[in-house]
mmCIF file as Biopython writes it, N, C-alpha, C and O atoms, coordinates in Angstrom:
data_model
#
loop_
_atom_site.group_PDB
_atom_site.id
_atom_site.type_symbol
_atom_site.label_atom_id
_atom_site.label_alt_id
_atom_site.label_comp_id
_atom_site.label_asym_id
_atom_site.label_entity_id
_atom_site.label_seq_id
_atom_site.pdbx_PDB_ins_code
_atom_site.Cartn_x
_atom_site.Cartn_y
_atom_site.Cartn_z
_atom_site.occupancy
_atom_site.B_iso_or_equiv
_atom_site.auth_seq_id
_atom_site.auth_asym_id
_atom_site.pdbx_PDB_model_num
ATOM 1   N N  . MET A ? 1  ? -23.903 83.625 37.369 1.0 0.0 1  A 1 
ATOM 2   C CA . MET A ? 1  ? -22.744 82.879 37.585 1.0 0.0 1  A 1 
ATOM 3   C C  . MET A ? 1  ? -21.808 82.348 36.466 1.0 0.0 1  A 1 
ATOM 4   O O  . MET A ? 1  ? -20.608 82.125 36.626 1.0 0.0 1  A 1 
ATOM 5   N N  . VAL A ? 2  ? -22.572 82.154 35.194 1.0 0.0 2  A 1 
ATOM 6   C CA . VAL A ? 2  ? -22.061 81.997 33.914 1.0 0.0 2  A 1 
ATOM 7   C C  . VAL A ? 2  ? -20.928 83.352 33.688 1.0 0.0 2  A 1 
ATOM 8   O O  . VAL A ? 2  ? -19.705 83.320 33.545 1.0 0.0 2  A 1 
ATOM 9   N N  . ASP A ? 3  ? -21.602 84.175 33.713 1.0 0.0 3  A 1 
ATOM 10  C CA . ASP A ? 3  ? -20.647 85.529 33.557 1.0 0.0 3  A 1 
ATOM 11  C C  . ASP A ? 3  ? -19.363 85.672 34.459 1.0 0.0 3  A 1 
ATOM 12  O O  . ASP A ? 3  ? -18.339 86.191 34.015 1.0 0.0 3  A 1 
ATOM 13  N N  . LEU A ? 4  ? -19.458 85.207 35.693 1.0 0.0 4  A 1 
ATOM 14  C CA . LEU A ? 4  ? -18.490 85.191 36.570 1.0 0.0 4  A 1 
ATOM 15  C C  . LEU A ? 4  ? -17.405 84.250 36.361 1.0 0.0 4  A 1 
ATOM 16  O O  . LEU A ? 4  ? -16.254 84.571 36.657 1.0 0.0 4  A 1 
ATOM 17  N N  . PHE A ? 5  ? -17.742 82.866 35.767 1.0 0.0 5  A 1 
ATOM 18  C CA . PHE A ? 5  ? -16.883 82.019 35.493 1.0 0.0 5  A 1 
ATOM 19  C C  . PHE A ? 5  ? -16.088 82.288 34.320 1.0 0.0 5  A 1 
ATOM 20  O O  . PHE A ? 5  ? -14.916 81.918 34.260 1.0 0.0 5  A 1 
ATOM 21  N N  . TYR A ? 6  ? -16.713 82.971 33.292 1.0 0.0 6  A 1 
ATOM 22  C CA . TYR A ? 6  ? -16.397 83.114 32.130 1.0 0.0 6  A 1 
ATOM 23  C C  . TYR A ? 6  ? -15.347 84.381 32.153 1.0 0.0 6  A 1 
ATOM 24  O O  . TYR A ? 6  ? -14.433 84.451 31.331 1.0 0.0 6  A 1 
ATOM 25  N N  . ASN A ? 7  ? -15.555 85.350 33.140 1.0 0.0 7  A 1 
ATOM 26  C CA . ASN A ? 7  ? -14.549 86.539 33.142 1.0 0.0 7  A 1 
ATOM 27  C C  . ASN A ? 7  ? -13.354 86.056 34.038 1.0 0.0 7  A 1 
ATOM 28  O O  . ASN A ? 7  ? -12.252 86.604 34.002 1.0 0.0 7  A 1 
ATOM 29  N N  . ALA A ? 8  ? -13.642 85.033 34.809 1.0 0.0 8  A 1 
ATOM 30  C CA . ALA A ? 8  ? -12.533 84.792 35.680 1.0 0.0 8  A 1 
ATOM 31  C C  . ALA A ? 8  ? -11.463 83.861 35.110 1.0 0.0 8  A 1 
ATOM 32  O O  . ALA A ? 8  ? -10.267 83.968 35.382 1.0 0.0 8  A 1 
ATOM 33  N N  . LEU A ? 9  ? -12.016 82.890 34.256 1.0 0.0 9  A 1 
ATOM 34  C CA . LEU A ? 9  ? -11.162 81.970 33.672 1.0 0.0 9  A 1 
ATOM 35  C C  . LEU A ? 9  ? -10.858 82.260 32.240 1.0 0.0 9  A 1 
ATOM 36  O O  . LEU A ? 9  ? -9.846  81.741 31.769 1.0 0.0 9  A 1 
ATOM 37  N N  . GLU A ? 10 ? -11.664 83.086 31.423 1.0 0.0 10 A 1 
ATOM 38  C CA . GLU A ? 10 ? -11.440 83.632 30.098 1.0 0.0 10 A 1 
ATOM 39  C C  . GLU A ? 10 ? -11.438 82.235 29.125 1.0 0.0 10 A 1 
ATOM 40  O O  . GLU A ? 10 ? -10.529 82.089 28.307 1.0 0.0 10 A 1 
ATOM 41  N N  . PRO A ? 11 ? -12.263 81.455 29.234 1.0 0.0 11 A 1 
ATOM 42  C CA . PRO A ? 11 ? -12.358 80.168 28.374 1.0 0.0 11 A 1 
ATOM 43  C C  . PRO A ? 11 ? -12.796 80.600 26.922 1.0 0.0 11 A 1 
ATOM 44  O O  . PRO A ? 11 ? -13.474 81.621 26.809 1.0 0.0 11 A 1 
ATOM 45  N N  . GLU A ? 12 ? -12.472 79.932 25.897 1.0 0.0 12 A 1 
ATOM 46  C CA . GLU A ? 12 ? -13.091 80.040 24.590 1.0 0.0 12 A 1 
ATOM 47  C C  . GLU A ? 12 ? -14.529 79.980 24.490 1.0 0.0 12 A 1 
ATOM 48  O O  . GLU A ? 12 ? -15.110 80.704 23.682 1.0 0.0 12 A 1 
ATOM 49  N N  . TYR A ? 13 ? -15.119 79.225 25.197 1.0 0.0 13 A 1 
ATOM 50  C CA . TYR A ? 13 ? -16.470 79.212 25.612 1.0 0.0 13 A 1 
ATOM 51  C C  . TYR A ? 13 ? -16.797 78.231 26.922 1.0 0.0 13 A 1 
ATOM 52  O O  . TYR A ? 13 ? -15.946 77.533 27.475 1.0 0.0 13 A 1 
ATOM 53  N N  . VAL A ? 14 ? -18.142 78.315 27.290 1.0 0.0 14 A 1 
ATOM 54  C CA . VAL A ? 14 ? -18.551 77.855 28.461 1.0 0.0 14 A 1 
ATOM 55  C C  . VAL A ? 14 ? -19.604 76.881 27.928 1.0 0.0 14 A 1 
ATOM 56  O O  . VAL A ? 14 ? -20.507 77.225 27.166 1.0 0.0 14 A 1 
ATOM 57  N N  . ALA A ? 15 ? -19.401 75.518 28.432 1.0 0.0 15 A 1 
ATOM 58  C CA . ALA A ? 15 ? -20.172 74.335 28.060 1.0 0.0 15 A 1 
ATOM 59  C C  . ALA A ? 15 ? -21.146 74.193 29.419 1.0 0.0 15 A 1 
ATOM 60  O O  . ALA A ? 15 ? -20.750 74.079 30.579 1.0 0.0 15 A 1 
ATOM 61  N N  . LEU A ? 16 ? -22.462 74.232 28.968 1.0 0.0 16 A 1 
ATOM 62  C CA . LEU A ? 16 ? -23.347 74.048 30.196 1.0 0.0 16 A 1 
ATOM 63  C C  . LEU A ? 16 ? -24.227 72.875 30.000 1.0 0.0 16 A 1 
ATOM 64  O O  . LEU A ? 16 ? -24.769 72.692 28.910 1.0 0.0 16 A 1 
ATOM 65  N N  . GLY A ? 17 ? -24.376 72.172 30.873 1.0 0.0 17 A 1 
ATOM 66  C CA . GLY A ? 17 ? -25.051 70.891 30.805 1.0 0.0 17 A 1 
ATOM 67  C C  . GLY A ? 17 ? -25.856 70.608 32.058 1.0 0.0 17 A 1 
ATOM 68  O O  . GLY A ? 17 ? -25.815 71.385 33.012 1.0 0.0 17 A 1 
ATOM 69  N N  . GLY A ? 18 ? -26.633 69.437 32.066 1.0 0.0 18 A 1 
ATOM 70  C CA . GLY A ? 18 ? -27.293 69.070 32.977 1.0 0.0 18 A 1 
ATOM 71  C C  . GLY A ? 18 ? -28.799 69.516 33.136 1.0 0.0 18 A 1 
ATOM 72  O O  . GLY A ? 18 ? -29.190 70.473 32.468 1.0 0.0 18 A 1 
ATOM 73  N N  . GLY A ? 19 ? -29.645 68.873 33.978 1.0 0.0 19 A 1 
ATOM 74  C CA . GLY A ? 19 ? -31.088 69.045 33.860 1.0 0.0 19 A 1 
ATOM 75  C C  . GLY A ? 19 ? -31.605 70.662 33.969 1.0 0.0 19 A 1 
ATOM 76  O O  . GLY A ? 19 ? -32.631 71.102 33.450 1.0 0.0 19 A 1 
ATOM 77  N N  . ASN A ? 20 ? -30.769 71.317 34.660 1.0 0.0 20 A 1 
ATOM 78  C CA . ASN A ? 20 ? -31.183 72.775 34.922 1.0 0.0 20 A 1 
ATOM 79  C C  . ASN A ? 20 ? -30.590 73.667 33.884 1.0 0.0 20 A 1 
ATOM 80  O O  . ASN A ? 20 ? -30.950 74.841 33.973 1.0 0.0 20 A 1 
ATOM 81  N N  . ALA A ? 21 ? -29.776 73.380 32.936 1.0 0.0 21 A 1 
ATOM 82  C CA . ALA A ? 21 ? -29.201 74.306 31.920 1.0 0.0 21 A 1 
ATOM 83  C C  . ALA A ? 21 ? -30.336 74.551 30.933 1.0 0.0 21 A 1 
ATOM 84  O O  . ALA A ? 21 ? -30.326 75.631 30.341 1.0 0.0 21 A 1 
ATOM 85  N N  . LYS A ? 22 ? -31.334 73.664 30.679 1.0 0.0 22 A 1 
ATOM 86  C CA . LYS A ? 22 ? -32.365 73.993 29.863 1.0 0.0 22 A 1 
ATOM 87  C C  . LYS A ? 22 ? -33.516 75.080 30.437 1.0 0.0 22 A 1 
ATOM 88  O O  . LYS A ? 22 ? -34.379 75.589 29.723 1.0 0.0 22 A 1 
ATOM 89  N N  . LEU A ? 23 ? -33.337 75.340 31.957 1.0 0.0 23 A 1 
ATOM 90  C CA . LEU A ? 23 ? -34.236 76.387 32.426 1.0 0.0 23 A 1 
ATOM 91  C C  . LEU A ? 23 ? -33.540 77.766 32.379 1.0 0.0 23 A 1 
ATOM 92  O O  . LEU A ? 23 ? -34.011 78.716 33.005 1.0 0.0 23 A 1 
ATOM 93  N N  . LEU A ? 24 ? -32.458 77.870 31.660 1.0 0.0 24 A 1 
ATOM 94  C CA . LEU A ? 24 ? -31.783 79.349 31.603 1.0 0.0 24 A 1 
ATOM 95  C C  . LEU A ? 24 ? -32.613 80.136 30.700 1.0 0.0 24 A 1 
ATOM 96  O O  . LEU A ? 24 ? -32.988 79.522 29.701 1.0 0.0 24 A 1 
ATOM 97  N N  . LYS A ? 25 ? -32.991 81.349 30.812 1.0 0.0 25 A 1 
ATOM 98  C CA . LYS A ? 25 ? -33.987 82.030 30.177 1.0 0.0 25 A 1 
ATOM 99  C C  . LYS A ? 25 ? -33.211 82.617 29.081 1.0 0.0 25 A 1 
ATOM 100 O O  . LYS A ? 25 ? -33.793 82.797 28.011 1.0 0.0 25 A 1 
ATOM 101 N N  . GLU A ? 26 ? -31.722 83.007 29.225 1.0 0.0 26 A 1 
ATOM 102 C CA . GLU A ? 26 ? -30.830 83.586 28.220 1.0 0.0 26 A 1 
ATOM 103 C C  . GLU A ? 26 ? -29.583 82.894 28.365 1.0 0.0 26 A 1 
ATOM 104 O O  . GLU A ? 26 ? -29.124 82.512 29.441 1.0 0.0 26 A 1 
ATOM 105 N N  . ILE A ? 27 ? -29.032 82.742 27.200 1.0 0.0 27 A 1 
ATOM 106 C CA . ILE A ? 27 ? -27.653 82.023 26.999 1.0 0.0 27 A 1 
ATOM 107 C C  . ILE A ? 27 ? -26.669 82.928 26.516 1.0 0.0 27 A 1 
ATOM 108 O O  . ILE A ? 27 ? -26.834 83.432 25.405 1.0 0.0 27 A 1 
ATOM 109 N N  . PRO A ? 28 ? -25.558 83.233 27.276 1.0 0.0 28 A 1 
ATOM 110 C CA . PRO A ? 28 ? -24.608 84.191 26.713 1.0 0.0 28 A 1 
ATOM 111 C C  . PRO A ? 28 ? -24.070 83.627 25.206 1.0 0.0 28 A 1 
ATOM 112 O O  . PRO A ? 28 ? -24.071 82.455 24.830 1.0 0.0 28 A 1 
ATOM 113 N N  . PRO A ? 29 ? -23.626 84.787 24.481 1.0 0.0 29 A 1 
ATOM 114 C CA . PRO A ? 29 ? -22.932 84.334 23.253 1.0 0.0 29 A 1 
ATOM 115 C C  . PRO A ? 29 ? -21.838 83.393 23.380 1.0 0.0 29 A 1 
ATOM 116 O O  . PRO A ? 29 ? -21.665 82.754 22.342 1.0 0.0 29 A 1 
ATOM 117 N N  . TYR A ? 30 ? -21.079 83.119 24.281 1.0 0.0 30 A 1 
ATOM 118 C CA . TYR A ? 30 ? -19.906 82.545 24.458 1.0 0.0 30 A 1 
ATOM 119 C C  . TYR A ? 30 ? -20.359 81.221 25.250 1.0 0.0 30 A 1 
ATOM 120 O O  . TYR A ? 30 ? -19.415 80.631 25.775 1.0 0.0 30 A 1 
ATOM 121 N N  . ALA A ? 31 ? -21.398 80.749 25.401 1.0 0.0 31 A 1 
ATOM 122 C CA . ALA A ? 31 ? -22.028 79.675 26.186 1.0 0.0 31 A 1 
ATOM 123 C C  . ALA A ? 31 ? -22.784 78.726 25.379 1.0 0.0 31 A 1 
ATOM 124 O O  . ALA A ? 31 ? -23.715 79.217 24.740 1.0 0.0 31 A 1 
ATOM 125 N N  . ARG A ? 32 ? -22.614 77.648 25.285 1.0 0.0 32 A 1 
ATOM 126 C CA . ARG A ? 32 ? -23.529 76.479 24.611 1.0 0.0 32 A 1 
ATOM 127 C C  . ARG A ? 32 ? -24.056 75.558 25.662 1.0 0.0 32 A 1 
ATOM 128 O O  . ARG A ? 32 ? -23.428 75.413 26.711 1.0 0.0 32 A 1 
ATOM 129 N N  . ILE A ? 33 ? -25.184 74.924 25.434 1.0 0.0 33 A 1 
ATOM 130 C CA . ILE A ? 33 ? -25.757 73.915 26.070 1.0 0.0 33 A 1 
ATOM 131 C C  . ILE A ? 33 ? -25.303 72.418 25.239 1.0 0.0 33 A 1 
ATOM 132 O O  . ILE A ? 33 ? -25.501 72.145 24.055 1.0 0.0 33 A 1 
ATOM 133 N N  . VAL A ? 34 ? -24.692 71.653 26.206 1.0 0.0 34 A 1 
ATOM 134 C CA . VAL A ? 34 ? -24.192 70.513 25.515 1.0 0.0 34 A 1 
ATOM 135 C C  . VAL A ? 34 ? -24.859 69.278 26.332 1.0 0.0 34 A 1 
ATOM 136 O O  . VAL A ? 34 ? -25.402 69.457 27.422 1.0 0.0 34 A 1 
ATOM 137 N N  . PRO A ? 35 ? -24.769 68.034 25.719 1.0 0.0 35 A 1 
ATOM 138 C CA . PRO A ? 35 ? -25.399 67.062 26.496 1.0 0.0 35 A 1 
ATOM 139 C C  . PRO A ? 35 ? -24.552 66.534 27.674 1.0 0.0 35 A 1 
ATOM 140 O O  . PRO A ? 35 ? -23.372 66.868 27.782 1.0 0.0 35 A 1 
ATOM 141 N N  . ASN A ? 36 ? -25.169 65.689 28.580 1.0 0.0 36 A 1 
ATOM 142 C CA . ASN A ? 36 ? -24.226 65.457 29.785 1.0 0.0 36 A 1 
ATOM 143 C C  . ASN A ? 36 ? -23.085 64.454 29.395 1.0 0.0 36 A 1 
ATOM 144 O O  . ASN A ? 36 ? -22.097 64.420 30.128 1.0 0.0 36 A 1 
ATOM 145 N N  . ILE A ? 37 ? -23.134 63.764 28.471 1.0 0.0 37 A 1 
ATOM 146 C CA . ILE A ? 37 ? -22.173 62.841 28.140 1.0 0.0 37 A 1 
ATOM 147 C C  . ILE A ? 37 ? -20.803 63.748 27.518 1.0 0.0 37 A 1 
ATOM 148 O O  . ILE A ? 37 ? -19.740 63.171 27.288 1.0 0.0 37 A 1 
ATOM 149 N N  . SER A ? 38 ? -20.927 64.763 27.358 1.0 0.0 38 A 1 
ATOM 150 C CA . SER A ? 38 ? -19.838 65.720 27.051 1.0 0.0 38 A 1 
ATOM 151 C C  . SER A ? 38 ? -18.895 65.916 28.290 1.0 0.0 38 A 1 
ATOM 152 O O  . SER A ? 38 ? -17.671 65.973 28.175 1.0 0.0 38 A 1 
ATOM 153 N N  . ALA A ? 39 ? -19.545 66.013 29.453 1.0 0.0 39 A 1 
ATOM 154 C CA . ALA A ? 39 ? -18.754 66.211 30.592 1.0 0.0 39 A 1 
ATOM 155 C C  . ALA A ? 39 ? -17.671 65.220 30.697 1.0 0.0 39 A 1 
ATOM 156 O O  . ALA A ? 39 ? -16.560 65.558 31.106 1.0 0.0 39 A 1 
ATOM 157 N N  . PHE A ? 40 ? -17.957 63.942 30.327 1.0 0.0 40 A 1 
ATOM 158 C CA . PHE A ? 40 ? -16.973 62.844 30.419 1.0 0.0 40 A 1 
ATOM 159 C C  . PHE A ? 40 ? -15.962 63.047 29.437 1.0 0.0 40 A 1 
ATOM 160 O O  . PHE A ? 40 ? -14.798 62.875 29.798 1.0 0.0 40 A 1 
ATOM 161 N N  . ALA A ? 41 ? -16.207 63.400 28.199 1.0 0.0 41 A 1 
ATOM 162 C CA . ALA A ? 41 ? -15.239 63.695 27.206 1.0 0.0 41 A 1 
ATOM 163 C C  . ALA A ? 41 ? -14.418 64.779 27.634 1.0 0.0 41 A 1 
ATOM 164 O O  . ALA A ? 41 ? -13.196 64.653 27.550 1.0 0.0 41 A 1 
ATOM 165 N N  . GLY A ? 42 ? -14.975 65.941 28.129 1.0 0.0 42 A 1 
ATOM 166 C CA . GLY A ? 42 ? -13.982 66.964 28.657 1.0 0.0 42 A 1 
ATOM 167 C C  . GLY A ? 42 ? -13.261 66.617 29.892 1.0 0.0 42 A 1 
ATOM 168 O O  . GLY A ? 42 ? -12.130 67.077 30.052 1.0 0.0 42 A 1 
ATOM 169 N N  . GLY A ? 43 ? -13.795 65.851 30.787 1.0 0.0 43 A 1 
ATOM 170 C CA . GLY A ? 43 ? -12.882 65.542 31.846 1.0 0.0 43 A 1 
ATOM 171 C C  . GLY A ? 43 ? -11.868 64.644 31.605 1.0 0.0 43 A 1 
ATOM 172 O O  . GLY A ? 43 ? -10.828 64.854 32.230 1.0 0.0 43 A 1 
ATOM 173 N N  . PHE A ? 44 ? -11.902 63.592 30.778 1.0 0.0 44 A 1 
ATOM 174 C CA . PHE A ? 44 ? -10.834 62.814 30.285 1.0 0.0 44 A 1 
ATOM 175 C C  . PHE A ? 44 ? -9.777  63.684 29.595 1.0 0.0 44 A 1 
ATOM 176 O O  . PHE A ? 44 ? -8.587  63.443 29.795 1.0 0.0 44 A 1 
ATOM 177 N N  . ARG A ? 45 ? -10.194 64.771 28.724 1.0 0.0 45 A 1 
ATOM 178 C CA . ARG A ? 45 ? -9.255  65.569 27.982 1.0 0.0 45 A 1 
ATOM 179 C C  . ARG A ? 45 ? -8.535  66.273 29.089 1.0 0.0 45 A 1 
ATOM 180 O O  . ARG A ? 45 ? -7.305  66.282 29.036 1.0 0.0 45 A 1 
ATOM 181 N N  . LEU A ? 46 ? -9.184  66.904 30.155 1.0 0.0 46 A 1 
ATOM 182 C CA . LEU A ? 46 ? -8.603  67.554 31.027 1.0 0.0 46 A 1 
ATOM 183 C C  . LEU A ? 46 ? -7.438  66.984 31.579 1.0 0.0 46 A 1 
ATOM 184 O O  . LEU A ? 46 ? -6.374  67.602 31.618 1.0 0.0 46 A 1 
ATOM 185 N N  . TRP A ? 47 ? -7.602  65.664 32.074 1.0 0.0 47 A 1 
ATOM 186 C CA . TRP A ? 47 ? -6.597  64.921 32.856 1.0 0.0 47 A 1 
ATOM 187 C C  . TRP A ? 47 ? -5.809  63.914 32.141 1.0 0.0 47 A 1 
ATOM 188 O O  . TRP A ? 47 ? -5.193  63.008 32.702 1.0 0.0 47 A 1 
ATOM 189 N N  . GLU A ? 48 ? -5.867  64.157 30.607 1.0 0.0 48 A 1 
ATOM 190 C CA . GLU A ? 48 ? -5.188  63.430 29.817 1.0 0.0 48 A 1 
ATOM 191 C C  . GLU A ? 48 ? -3.607  63.702 29.894 1.0 0.0 48 A 1 
ATOM 192 O O  . GLU A ? 48 ? -3.179  64.852 29.986 1.0 0.0 48 A 1 
ATOM 193 N N  . ASP A ? 49 ? -2.867  62.718 29.856 1.0 0.0 49 A 1 
ATOM 194 C CA . ASP A ? 49 ? -1.329  62.863 30.172 1.0 0.0 49 A 1 
ATOM 195 C C  . ASP A ? 49 ? -0.502  63.204 28.654 1.0 0.0 49 A 1 
ATOM 196 O O  . ASP A ? 49 ? -0.245  62.357 27.798 1.0 0.0 49 A 1 
ATOM 197 N N  . VAL A ? 50 ? -0.225  64.437 28.595 1.0 0.0 50 A 1 
ATOM 198 C CA . VAL A ? 50 ? 0.204   64.974 27.496 1.0 0.0 50 A 1 
ATOM 199 C C  . VAL A ? 50 ? 1.927   64.835 27.439 1.0 0.0 50 A 1 
ATOM 200 O O  . VAL A ? 50 ? 2.581   65.513 28.231 1.0 0.0 50 A 1 
ATOM 201 N N  . ASN A ? 51 ? 2.584   63.977 26.518 1.0 0.0 51 A 1 
ATOM 202 C CA . ASN A ? 51 ? 3.989   64.183 26.598 1.0 0.0 51 A 1 
ATOM 203 C C  . ASN A ? 51 ? 4.399   65.178 25.707 1.0 0.0 51 A 1 
ATOM 204 O O  . ASN A ? 51 ? 4.295   65.135 24.481 1.0 0.0 51 A 1 
ATOM 205 N N  . LEU A ? 52 ? 4.919   66.170 26.457 1.0 0.0 52 A 1 
ATOM 206 C CA . LEU A ? 52 ? 5.485   67.247 25.564 1.0 0.0 52 A 1 
ATOM 207 C C  . LEU A ? 52 ? 7.074   67.268 25.442 1.0 0.0 52 A 1 
ATOM 208 O O  . LEU A ? 52 ? 7.628   68.111 24.736 1.0 0.0 52 A 1 
#
């Protein structure tokens, strides 16, 4: 699933979190396991109002 997400959206990297992330046997080179608190920071950044 990580490969599908990465190929579809072409992000710089994929942040994996949650209790099941540590169960992955292999982590692709473009993925990182991050603490759950990172989801809040990423969510706030995603919806941040940017005045361009």
